[in-house]
N, C-alpha and C positions, 0 to 999 in steps of 0.2 A: 405232615404239616397241618397245623390247627388253623381253621378258618374262623375268624371272629366277625361278628356283624358290625358294620360301620354305623355309628350313631347317626340318626337323621337330624340334619340341621336345616332349619328354615332360613332361606335367603330371599329377601324381598327383591323386587325388580331393580330398585335404585342401587342397592348394594351390589347386585350382580353386574350392573353396568359399570360401576366403579372398578370392580375386580377385573372385568374384561379390559377396560381402558388401561389400567395399570399394567396388566400382563402384556398388553399390546405394546405399551411404551417401554417397559423395563424388562421384558421377558428375555432379552438377549444378554443381559448383564450377568456377570459371574456372581457367585455368592459373596465374594470379597467386595465387589463393586456395590452390590446391594447393601451390604453392611456399612460401607463408607457413605452411601447415600442417606441411610437412616440417621447418621450423625449430623446431617445437614438440615434435618426437619426441625421446625420450631420447638416441639416438646423436648427433643434431645439437646438443642442449643441451650434451652433454659436449664435443663438438668446439668449440663456441663458447667454452667455458671456457678452452680452450688459447690462444685469441686468434690462431689461425692458420687460413688457408684451405687447402682441398684436402688435408685429412688423410684418411687411409683410415678408414672407419667400420666398427665391429664391429656388424653388424645383429643379432647374437644377444643383445644387451643389455649388453655390457661397455663399457669405455671405448674411445675411438678407438685404433687401432693406432698405434704410434710411427712417425715418419718414418724410413724405412730408407735413404733415398738417401745420406746421409753415409757410412754403413757400407758400402753397395754401392760407392761411389766408392773407398773405401779398399781393399776387396777387389779391385776391378778393377785398381788400381795395383799391388797385390802380384802379381796374376796375370800382369801384363805383364812382371814381372821374373823369373818362373819359366821354366825351360827347358821346351821342348815335350816332351810325353810321346811315347814310341814305342809304338804299338799293335801287338798281334799281328795277323797277317793274319786277317781275318774277325771281329775283335773287335766292330766296329761292328754288323755284321750279327747277331752273337749277342746283343748288347745289344738291338737292335730286336726280335728274336724274344722275348726275355724280357719286354720292355715289353708287347708284344702279348699274350703268354700270361697276363700278370697283370692285364690291363685290366678284366676282369669282377670280379675280386676287389677291385681299387681302387674300382670303381664301387659295389660292395656296401658296402665299408668307409666310403666317403664318405657314402653314404645313411644308414648307421647313425649316423655322427657328426652329420649334419644333423638326423636325426629326434630325437636326444637320448634315445632309449629305452634 
């Protein structure tokens, strides 16, 4: 048997409390009952109104996200007709360094957006 390392996931105290509360309230339900319960949540009710399956849900309380695949296909087709860009020597490495240097700020900004404070 091959043992793999489980990825470390940071869970803040507020999230842990929510998980504990939900498990306490719903832990006795069967998988089918849990599935049925999910279809009663506001994001799923909104998704069902669209009459389509596999829509992306906005779990922050809004309507489901639109299907972006047609627009992505159009952009891919346009990209295929564009000439290749010429990069300066070292440009990719510089970009990678910039991405790494800003990772903590992105993490902080994402946390602020998700907290909604």
